[in-house]
C-alpha positions in Angstrom: 72.7 50.5 -35.5 73.5 53.8 -33.9 70.6 55.4 -35.6 68.3 52.7 -34.4 69.4 53.1 -30.8 69.3 56.9 -30.9 67.5 58.0 -27.7 64.0 59.4 -28.3 63.2 62.9 -27.5 62.5 63.5 -23.8 59.6 65.9 -24.6 57.0 63.2 -25.4 58.1 61.2 -22.4 57.8 64.2 -20.2 54.3 64.9 -21.5 53.2 61.3 -21.0 54.7 61.3 -17.5 53.0 64.5 -16.6 49.6 63.4 -17.8 49.8 60.0 -16.2 51.1 61.5 -12.9 48.2 64.0 -12.8 45.7 61.1 -13.3 47.4 59.1 -10.6 47.2 62.0 -8.1 43.5 62.5 -8.9 42.9 58.8 -8.5 44.6 58.6 -5.1 42.8 61.6 -3.8 39.4 60.7 -5.1 39.6 57.1 -3.9 40.8 58.1 -0.4 38.1 60.8 -0.2 35.3 58.5 -1.1 36.6 55.8 1.3 36.7 58.3 4.2 33.2 59.6 3.4 31.8 56.1 3.4 33.6 54.9 6.6 32.8 58.0 8.7 29.1 57.9 8.0 27.1 55.1 9.6 24.2 55.6 7.2 26.6 54.9 4.3 28.5 52.1 6.1 26.4 49.2 4.7 27.5 46.0 3.0 27.4 47.2 -0.6 29.3 50.4 0.3 31.8 48.4 2.3 32.5 46.5 -0.9 32.8 49.9 -2.7 35.2 51.1 0.0 37.5 48.1 -0.4 37.3 48.6 -4.2 38.4 52.3 -3.7 41.2 51.3 -1.4 42.5 48.7 -3.9 42.4 51.2 -6.7 44.1 53.8 -4.6 47.0 51.5 -3.7 47.2 50.3 -7.3 47.5 54.0 -8.4 50.4 54.5 -6.0 52.1 51.3 -7.2 51.7 52.5 -10.8 54.2 55.3 -10.1 57.0 52.7 -10.4 56.1 52.3 -14.1 55.7 56.1 -14.5 59.3 56.5 -13.4 60.3 54.0 -16.1 58.4 56.0 -18.7 60.2 59.2 -17.6 63.6 57.6 -17.8 63.0 55.4 -20.8 64.1 52.3 -18.9 63.3 50.4 -15.7 65.3 52.0 -12.8 64.0 50.3 -9.6 65.8 47.0 -10.2 64.6 43.4 -10.0 63.1 43.7 -6.6 61.0 46.7 -7.6 59.9 44.8 -10.7 58.7 41.8 -8.6 56.9 44.1 -6.1 55.2 46.0 -9.0 54.2 42.8 -10.8 52.9 41.0 -7.7 51.0 43.9 -6.2 49.5 45.0 -9.5 48.3 41.6 -10.4 47.0 41.0 -6.9 45.1 44.3 -6.7 43.6 44.1 -10.2 42.3 40.6 -9.6 41.0 41.5 -6.2 39.2 44.6 -7.5 37.6 42.6 -10.3 36.3 40.1 -7.7 35.0 42.9 -5.6 33.1 44.3 -8.5 31.7 40.8 -9.2 30.5 40.6 -5.5 28.9 44.1 -5.9 27.1 43.0 -9.0 25.9 39.8 -7.4 24.7 41.8 -4.4 22.6 44.0 -6.7 21.3 41.0 -8.6 20.2 39.3 -5.4 18.5 42.4 -4.1 16.5 42.9 -7.3 15.6 39.3 -8.2 15.8 37.2 -5.1 15.1 39.4 -2.1 18.5 38.9 -0.5 18.6 39.0 3.3 20.8 42.0 4.1 20.9 41.4 7.9 23.7 38.8 7.5 26.9 40.8 7.2 29.3 38.4 8.8 29.0 36.0 5.8 29.8 38.9 3.5 33.0 39.7 5.5 34.0 36.0 5.4 33.5 35.9 1.6 35.7 39.0 1.2 38.5 37.5 3.4 38.3 34.2 1.5 38.4 36.0 -1.8 41.5 38.0 -0.9 43.2 34.9 0.5 42.6 32.9 -2.7 43.7 35.8 -5.0 46.9 36.2 -2.9 47.8 32.5 -3.1 47.1 32.3 -6.8 49.2 35.5 -7.5 52.3 34.5 -5.4 54.1 32.9 -8.4 54.5 36.3 -9.9 57.2 36.9 -7.3 59.2 34.2 -9.2 58.2 34.6 -12.8 58.6 38.4 -13.0 61.8 40.2 -13.4 63.9 42.7 -15.4 65.0 41.9 -18.9 67.4 43.6 -21.2 65.9 44.4 -24.6 67.0 46.4 -27.6 69.5 49.2 -27.2 70.4 48.1 -23.7 67.0 49.1 -22.3 65.8 47.4 -19.2 62.1 46.5 -18.9 60.0 44.9 -16.2 58.2 42.0 -17.8 56.1 39.1 -16.5 56.5 36.4 -17.2 60.2 37.3 -17.6 62.8 35.8 -19.9 65.5 36.6 -17.4 65.7 33.3 -15.6 65.7 29.8 -16.9 62.4 28.3 -17.7 60.3 31.3 -16.8 59.5 31.9 -20.4 58.4 28.3 -20.9 55.0 27.1 -21.9 54.3 26.1 -18.3 54.5 29.6 -16.9 52.6 31.0 -19.9 49.8 28.5 -19.2 49.8 29.5 -15.6 49.4 33.1 -16.4 46.7 32.5 -18.9 44.8 30.2 -16.5 45.1 32.6 -13.7 43.9 35.5 -15.9 40.9 33.5 -17.1 39.8 32.4 -13.6 40.4 35.6 -11.7 39.8 38.2 -14.3 38.1 37.1 -17.5 35.4 34.8 -16.0 34.4 37.5 -13.4 34.2 40.2 -16.1 32.0 37.9 -18.2 29.8 37.2 -15.1 29.6 40.9 -14.4 28.4 41.6 -17.9 25.9 38.8 -17.8 24.4 39.9 -14.5 23.9 43.5 -15.6 22.6 42.4 -19.0 20.0 40.3 -17.3 19.0 43.2 -15.0 18.8 45.7 -18.0 16.9 43.2 -20.2 14.4 42.4 -17.5 13.5 45.9 -16.7 13.4 47.0 -20.3 11.0 44.2 -21.1 8.7 45.6 -18.4 9.2 49.3 -19.2 5.8 49.7 -20.7 4.0 48.5 -17.6 6.3 50.5 -15.3 7.0 47.6 -12.9 8.8 44.3 -12.7 7.6 41.2 -10.8 10.1 38.9 -9.2 9.4 35.3 -8.2 10.5 35.7 -4.6 9.3 37.5 -1.6 11.6 40.2 -0.2 12.1 40.1 3.5 12.3 43.7 4.7 15.4 44.1 6.9 15.5 46.3 10.0 17.8 48.7 8.3 15.1 49.4 5.6 17.0 52.6 4.5 19.7 50.3 3.2 17.5 49.7 0.1 17.1 53.4 -0.5 19.5 54.8 -3.1 19.9 58.1 -1.4 20.8 56.6 1.9 23.2 54.1 0.6 24.4 54.1 -3.0 23.2 55.5 -6.2 24.3 52.4 -8.0 21.5 50.3 -6.4 17.9 50.6 -7.4 15.5 52.0 -4.7 13.0 49.3 -3.6 12.2 50.5 -0.1 9.4 53.0 -0.6 8.1 51.6 -3.8 7.9 47.9 -3.0 4.7 45.8 -2.4 5.4 42.7 -0.5 3.2 39.6 -0.9 3.5 35.9 -0.3 4.3 35.2 -4.0 5.9 38.2 -5.6 7.4 41.6 -5.3 6.5 44.5 -7.6 9.2 47.1 -8.1 8.0 50.3 -9.6 10.2 52.3 -11.8 10.6 55.7 -10.3 13.0 58.5 -11.3 15.2 57.5 -8.3 15.2 53.9 -9.4 16.0 54.9 -12.9 18.9 57.0 -11.8 20.4 54.1 -9.8 20.1 51.8 -12.8 21.8 54.4 -15.0 24.7 54.9 -12.6 25.1 51.1 -12.5 25.3 50.9 -16.3 27.8 53.8 -16.4 30.0 52.1 -13.8 30.0 48.7 -15.4 30.6 50.2 -18.9 33.6 52.2 -17.6 34.9 49.0 -15.9 34.7 46.9 -19.1 35.8 49.6 -21.6 38.7 51.0 -19.6 40.1 47.8 -18.1 39.7 45.2 -20.8 42.2 46.7 -23.3 44.9 46.7 -20.6 44.3 43.1 -19.7 44.1 42.0 -23.3 47.5 43.7 -24.0 49.1 41.7 -21.2 47.9 38.5 -22.7 49.2 39.6 -26.1 52.6 40.4 -24.6 53.0 36.8 -23.6 53.6 35.8 -27.2 54.4 39.1 -28.9 57.2 41.3 -27.4 57.3 44.0 -30.0 54.0 45.7 -29.2 53.9 49.2 -30.7 54.5 51.9 -28.1 51.4 53.9 -28.9 49.2 50.9 -28.2 50.9 50.4 -24.8 50.6 54.1 -24.0 46.8 54.1 -24.8 46.0 51.0 -22.8 48.0 52.3 -19.9 46.2 55.6 -20.0 42.8 53.8 -20.1 43.9 51.7 -17.1 44.8 54.8 -15.1 41.4 56.3 -16.0 39.7 53.1 -14.8 41.3 53.7 -11.4 39.8 57.2 -11.3 36.3 57.2 -12.8 34.6 55.0 -10.2 34.8 57.4 -7.2 34.2 60.4 -9.5 31.0 59.1 -11.0 29.8 57.8 -7.7 30.4 61.1 -5.9 29.0 63.1 -8.8 25.7 61.2 -9.0 25.1 60.5 -5.3 23.7 63.5 -3.3 24.4 61.8 0.1 28.0 61.2 -0.7 28.4 64.8 -1.9 27.0 66.1 1.4 29.3 63.8 3.3 32.4 64.9 1.3 31.5 68.5 2.0 31.1 67.8 5.7 34.4 66.0 6.0 36.7 68.0 3.8 35.1 71.4 3.4 36.0 73.9 6.1 33.8 76.7 4.8 
């Protein structure tokens, strides 16, 4: 038994802690920088970019919260107590679900723009939807304050688990069903919806690639802020339809220009990173409901992918969007 409980070498833990901490620092800085760049430029402060700003804030705060788990990695056990565990569990579940919902709203916004000529002059409704979304996610996530807690496992190691086996019936089938239902409604269904929306966009434009244009069945009403539809003025993740759109009473013809193609490529990159990096982490949490002895390498890899998920969005966006690059240089560069 003494050999089984022999403490592992601190060198691997220190390496893992250093790598994860560097990713967290990059995530916090990049998300804050992109948020400041968007908010301080009126040309970038449009509805889609406001969603992106909220997404970056959510990921930045989530990166800071993740430091609680990094400390446990360094020490080999959970050191912030039951209260720290509850705060970590509640805030991480809340911010993950909220960020997924924000990405779904962003995807639906792009879908409406391309296929249904969405009216972009109504911003109050978008703000109301965001507030309602955050309220619903918060209410649904509150039970994590009660089902999460510290638990003593093998070799007297303390871990933060949720649902927790620390108190009474927390480990019962009822709480497990709650966690599964919440995950399905707030995370899995939105991820599937995001995939379907972008798949429809990609398939539609690929089917019309030979003709170089795509016809929608609705008329686009040009808003006063026509530059909102321009990828260089707003976001590289949205196709440009402002200067290349022919408006008629029956249809709209969107020509595939290099700028349009770049916006579509960035959208695909972002959604691919979202699904590939976040899904394993969420799947592991579902597995841990029924299987406690998950191999440490599996947990380490999924945690690393999750931290990369918090980082790649602002980096890809800033790297591929010239207007954001200029704004970042203006705000942060003193040269």
